[in-house]
C-alpha positions as CSV (number, residue, x, y, z in Angstrom):
1,M,-19.1,-6.4,-10.5
2,A,-16.1,-7.5,-11.3
3,D,-15.0,-4.8,-13.2
4,D,-14.3,-1.9,-10.5
5,I,-10.6,-3.6,-10.7
6,L,-8.7,-4.7,-13.1
7,V,-5.7,-6.4,-13.0
8,K,-3.2,-7.2,-16.3
9,Q,-0.4,-9.1,-15.7
10,D,2.5,-7.0,-18.1
11,G,5.7,-9.5,-17.9
12,P,6.8,-9.4,-14.2
13,I,4.6,-6.7,-13.4
14,L,1.0,-7.5,-11.6
15,R,-0.6,-3.8,-12.5
16,I,-3.4,-4.0,-10.2
17,T,-6.0,-0.7,-10.9
18,L,-9.0,0.3,-8.4
19,N,-11.5,1.3,-11.2
20,A,-15.1,3.1,-9.4
21,P,-13.6,6.7,-11.2
22,D,-17.1,8.4,-10.3
23,R,-17.0,7.6,-6.6
24,G,-12.8,8.0,-6.2
25,N,-12.9,4.9,-6.5
26,A,-14.3,4.1,-2.9
27,V,-14.7,0.4,-1.9
28,T,-16.3,-2.2,-1.4
29,D,-15.9,-4.9,1.1
30,D,-16.2,-7.2,-1.7
31,M,-14.1,-5.2,-3.7
32,V,-11.5,-5.1,-0.9
33,I,-12.1,-8.9,-0.2
34,R,-10.8,-9.8,-3.7
35,L,-7.8,-6.7,-3.5
36,T,-6.0,-8.7,-0.3
37,K,-6.5,-11.9,-2.4
38,M,-5.0,-10.6,-5.8
39,I,-2.3,-9.3,-4.0
40,N,-2.0,-12.3,-1.7
41,E,-1.1,-14.3,-5.0
42,A,1.2,-11.7,-6.9
43,G,4.0,-13.4,-6.1
44,K,3.0,-16.7,-7.9
45,T,3.1,-14.7,-11.3
46,A,4.8,-11.3,-10.8
47,D,7.7,-9.4,-9.1
48,I,6.2,-6.9,-9.0
49,V,2.8,-4.5,-8.4
50,V,2.2,-1.7,-9.3
51,L,-1.3,-0.7,-7.7
52,R,-3.2,2.6,-9.1
53,G,-6.8,3.8,-9.2
54,A,-8.6,5.1,-12.7
55,G,-9.4,8.6,-13.0
56,K,-8.6,11.7,-11.4
57,D,-7.9,10.2,-8.0
58,F,-6.5,7.0,-6.1
59,C,-9.1,6.0,-3.6
60,V,-11.3,8.4,-1.8
61,G,-12.1,5.7,1.4
62,R,-14.7,2.7,2.0
63,A,-18.0,3.0,0.0
64,G,-20.2,3.7,2.0
65,M,-18.5,5.1,5.0
66,G,-20.5,5.9,8.9
67,A,-23.7,4.1,7.8
68,R,-24.2,2.2,10.5
69,P,-25.9,-1.4,10.2
70,S,-29.2,-1.8,11.4
71,P,-29.5,-3.8,14.7
72,E,-26.3,-2.8,15.5
73,P,-23.8,-5.9,14.8
74,T,-21.5,-7.7,18.5
75,A,-18.7,-6.3,19.1
76,Y,-17.3,-10.2,18.4
77,T,-19.0,-9.7,14.8
78,R,-17.8,-6.1,14.0
79,R,-14.1,-7.6,14.9
80,N,-15.0,-10.2,12.1
81,F,-16.2,-7.4,10.1
82,S,-13.2,-5.4,10.2
83,D,-11.1,-7.9,9.1
84,V,-11.8,-7.6,6.3
85,V,-9.7,-4.2,6.2
86,F,-6.7,-6.0,8.4
87,D,-6.9,-8.6,5.6
88,A,-5.5,-6.2,3.1
89,Y,-2.9,-4.8,5.3
90,G,-1.9,-7.5,6.6
91,A,-1.4,-9.0,2.5
92,M,0.4,-6.0,1.4
93,R,2.5,-5.9,4.5
94,N,3.5,-9.7,4.0
95,C,3.5,-10.1,-0.1
96,P,7.2,-11.4,-0.9
97,I,7.5,-8.7,-4.0
98,P,7.6,-5.4,-3.8
99,I,3.7,-3.1,-4.1
100,I,4.0,0.1,-5.6
101,A,1.6,2.9,-5.3
102,V,0.4,5.4,-7.9
103,V,-1.8,8.4,-6.2
104,Q,-2.5,10.9,-8.8
105,G,-4.9,12.4,-7.0
106,G,-7.0,12.2,-3.1
107,A,-5.9,9.7,-1.4
108,H,-8.2,9.7,2.3
109,G,-9.4,6.6,4.9
110,F,-8.7,3.5,3.6
111,G,-6.8,5.2,0.7
112,C,-4.1,7.0,2.7
113,A,-3.8,3.9,4.6
114,I,-3.1,1.3,1.3
115,A,-0.8,3.9,-0.1
116,A,1.3,4.0,3.0
117,A,1.0,0.2,3.8
118,C,2.3,0.0,0.3
119,D,6.4,-0.4,-0.1
120,I,7.1,2.6,-1.7
121,T,4.9,5.4,-3.2
122,I,4.9,8.0,-5.6
123,A,2.9,10.4,-5.0
124,S,1.5,13.2,-7.9
125,D,2.0,17.0,-6.9
126,K,-1.3,17.1,-7.7
127,A,-2.7,14.5,-4.7
128,S,-3.3,14.9,-1.3
129,F,-4.2,12.1,2.2
130,S,-6.6,12.8,4.8
131,V,-7.5,10.4,7.4
132,P,-11.6,11.8,7.9
133,E,-12.8,9.2,9.8
134,M,-14.0,10.8,12.9
135,A,-16.0,13.2,11.3
136,H,-18.3,10.0,9.8
137,Q,-18.4,8.6,13.7
138,I,-15.8,5.9,12.7
139,M,-13.4,5.3,15.6
140,P,-9.8,5.4,12.9
141,T,-7.5,2.8,14.2
142,M,-8.2,0.4,11.6
143,V,-6.1,3.8,9.1
144,M,-3.7,3.9,12.0
145,S,-2.5,0.3,12.5
146,S,-1.3,0.4,8.3
147,F,0.5,4.1,9.1
148,V,1.9,2.4,13.0
149,D,5.7,1.2,11.8
150,R,5.6,3.7,8.7
151,V,4.1,7.4,10.4
152,P,5.3,8.9,13.7
153,R,3.7,9.7,16.5
154,K,2.5,13.0,16.1
155,A,2.5,13.0,12.8
156,M,-0.2,10.0,12.6
157,A,-2.5,12.3,15.4
158,Y,-2.3,15.0,13.3
159,L,-3.9,13.0,10.5
160,V,-6.4,11.3,13.2
161,Y,-7.0,15.0,14.7
162,S,-7.4,17.2,12.5
163,M,-9.2,14.9,9.8
164,F,-7.7,18.1,7.6
165,E,-6.0,16.9,4.1
166,V,-1.9,16.8,3.4
167,T,0.0,17.5,0.3
168,P,1.7,15.0,-0.8
169,E,5.2,17.2,0.0
170,R,3.6,16.7,4.5
171,A,2.3,13.0,3.2
172,L,6.0,12.5,2.6
173,S,7.8,14.1,5.4
174,Y,4.9,11.5,7.3
175,G,6.0,8.5,5.5
176,I,3.1,7.7,3.8
177,V,5.1,9.2,0.2
178,S,8.4,7.8,-0.7
179,D,8.7,10.2,-3.8
180,V,6.3,13.3,-5.2
181,V,6.5,14.2,-9.0
182,P,4.7,16.1,-11.1
183,A,1.8,15.2,-12.4
184,A,2.8,14.9,-16.1
185,Q,5.3,12.8,-14.6
186,L,3.9,10.3,-12.9
187,D,3.3,7.9,-15.3
188,S,7.2,8.2,-16.9
189,H,8.7,8.5,-13.8
190,V,7.0,4.7,-12.4
191,D,7.8,3.6,-15.7
192,K,11.1,5.1,-14.9
193,L,11.3,3.4,-11.6
194,T,10.1,-0.6,-11.9
195,A,12.7,-0.6,-14.8
196,A,15.7,0.0,-12.3
197,M,14.2,-2.3,-9.7
198,L,13.6,-5.0,-12.8
199,K,17.6,-5.1,-13.3
200,A,18.0,-6.7,-10.4
201,P,17.0,-11.0,-10.0
202,R,13.8,-11.2,-8.0
203,I,15.5,-12.7,-4.8
204,S,17.0,-9.4,-4.9
205,L,14.2,-8.6,-4.7
206,T,12.5,-10.4,-1.8
207,S,15.3,-10.1,0.0
208,A,15.3,-7.3,0.1
209,K,11.2,-6.9,1.0
210,E,12.0,-9.8,3.9
211,Y,14.6,-6.9,5.5
212,V,12.9,-4.2,5.3
213,R,9.7,-5.7,6.7
214,T,11.4,-7.4,9.6
215,G,14.4,-5.1,10.0
216,P,13.1,-2.4,12.1
217,D,11.2,-4.4,14.5
218,M,14.5,-5.8,15.5
219,S,17.0,-4.7,18.7
220,T,20.1,-3.2,16.4
221,A,22.2,-6.4,17.2
222,G,19.3,-8.4,15.7
223,A,18.9,-6.6,12.8
224,V,22.9,-6.2,12.3
225,E,23.5,-10.3,12.1
226,Y,20.2,-10.7,10.4
227,A,21.9,-8.2,7.5
228,R,24.5,-10.5,8.1
229,N,23.0,-13.8,7.3
230,L,20.6,-12.5,4.6
231,H,23.2,-11.0,2.5
232,A,25.5,-13.7,3.4
233,V,22.7,-16.6,2.2
234,I,21.4,-14.5,-1.5
235,N,24.9,-13.5,-2.0
236,A,25.5,-17.4,-2.6
237,A,22.7,-18.1,-3.8
238,E,22.9,-19.7,-8.0
239,E,20.1,-16.9,-8.6
240,I,21.1,-13.9,-7.9
241,R,23.7,-14.9,-10.8
242,K,20.9,-15.8,-13.5
243,P,20.7,-12.3,-15.6
244,R,17.2,-11.6,-16.6
245,G,16.1,-13.2,-19.8
C-alpha cells in the first residue's frame, strides 16, 4: 500500500514514517525497497532525514518473518532476496545527509538493525530492542551486518544468542542508541536536536557524516591526515560561510 510509508518534506527535513501500526510497522519487502529509494534520494531535497514508526512501536521486524517459501529457493536466489535488506542498510550508511531514528517502542529484528544503522538514534525510555531471528529459524547475519561497525562483539553475541529484549539504556551502552529520553519528551527532544543541527551549514552536516562513515575504518595516521585535509577543504569552501536563509 502506498500509505504504509508516509513522507513529508518539512523544509530541510525529510520526515519518513513507517505507517503500519496495526502490525507494529513490520515491513514487507516492497516497503523496504521503497524506503531504500527514499533514503537514496533524500539528499536531493533535504539536509536531515527523520525516520520513525507510527503508533506504539518503531518497527518490530519483517512481515511474515520465518515463513518458508515453497519450493525452497537456491542459495543464489536467496542471496538476491536478501539484497533487499542489505541495500537498505547500505543506503543508510551511504546517504550523504544524517539520518535520525526516533524509537518510541519496539525495535526488533530489522527494526533494531535500522535503528543501529541510522546516524543518530533517540529512544524513549519505553523502547525495547532485540534480535529474535534465531527463534524463527533464521540466520541473523543480516541484522548483524548492520551492527558490525557500531556494536561491540560481546554485545552483538549477547543480543543474537539470547534473543532477549534489552532496555534502551542497555542499547545505549551497546552503541545502538545515541540518547534515551522520557517518553513524554521524545518529540520535543528530537525537535531541539534537528534545530541545533540546522544551525550548521549543509556542507558541515554532509562532511561530518562523511568522516564518521570513513574515519573509524582508517589507520590512526590515515584518519588524522584525512581529518586535516577535510578540515582545510571544508573551512575554505564558500558554502560554509553562507548563513541559512
